[in-house]
C-alpha positions in Angstrom: -3.4 -13.4 -5.5 -2.5 -11.6 -8.6 0.4 -11.4 -11.3 0.6 -8.9 -14.2 -0.3 -12.0 -16.4 -3.7 -12.1 -15.1 -4.8 -8.5 -15.0 -4.9 -6.6 -18.4 -6.7 -3.7 -17.4 -6.9 -1.5 -13.9 -10.3 -2.2 -12.1 -11.8 1.5 -11.4 -15.5 2.0 -9.1 -17.0 5.2 -8.9 -18.1 4.9 -5.0 -20.0 7.7 -3.9 -18.0 11.2 -4.7 -14.3 8.9 -5.6 -12.6 6.9 -7.6 -11.1 4.5 -6.3 -8.8 2.5 -8.5 -7.3 -1.8 -7.9 -3.7 -2.5 -8.7 -1.8 -5.6 -8.6 2.0 -5.6 -8.2 3.8 -9.2 -7.2 0.6 -10.8 -5.9 -0.2 -7.6 -4.2 -3.4 -5.6 -4.8 -3.4 -2.2 -3.1 -6.5 0.2 -3.2 -6.4 3.6 -4.7 -9.4 6.6 -3.6 -8.8 9.4 -5.6 -4.7 9.4 -5.5 -3.9 8.0 -2.1 -3.1 4.7 -2.5 -3.6 2.5 0.3 -0.2 1.7 2.2 -1.7 -1.5 3.1 -2.0 -4.2 0.5 -4.2 -7.8 0.6 -3.9 -11.0 -1.2 -7.3 -10.9 -3.3 -9.2 -8.1 -5.3 -12.3 -8.4 -3.6 -10.0 -7.3 -0.4 -9.1 -4.2 -1.8 -12.1 -3.7 -3.3 -13.5 -3.9 0.0 -11.1 -1.2 1.5 -11.4 1.0 -1.0 -15.0 1.2 -0.6 -14.7 1.6 3.2 -12.2 4.5 3.0 -14.4 6.2 0.1 -17.4 6.1 2.7 -15.3 7.4 6.0 -14.0 10.1 3.8 -17.9 10.7 2.9 -18.6 10.6 6.4 -15.5 13.0 7.2 -16.8 15.8 4.8 -20.4 15.4 5.3 -21.4 13.6 2.3 -23.2 10.7 4.1 -26.3 11.2 2.8 -24.8 9.7 -0.7 -24.6 6.8 0.5 -28.5 6.3 1.7 
């Protein structure tokens, strides 16, 4: 679980051509890929990060950029 006192900066990761940002509000983690925030929330930062990576990978597959993941 997260609280605002434990999160001092927004964790941000480059994943393929996408930017994944994690945020914590009221004890729940969410992932934003580029400018779209997931409607799901997670109990840990690791779960939110994994969801963001999966979404970035999905977006790259849809756009034909899967070669970035080799």
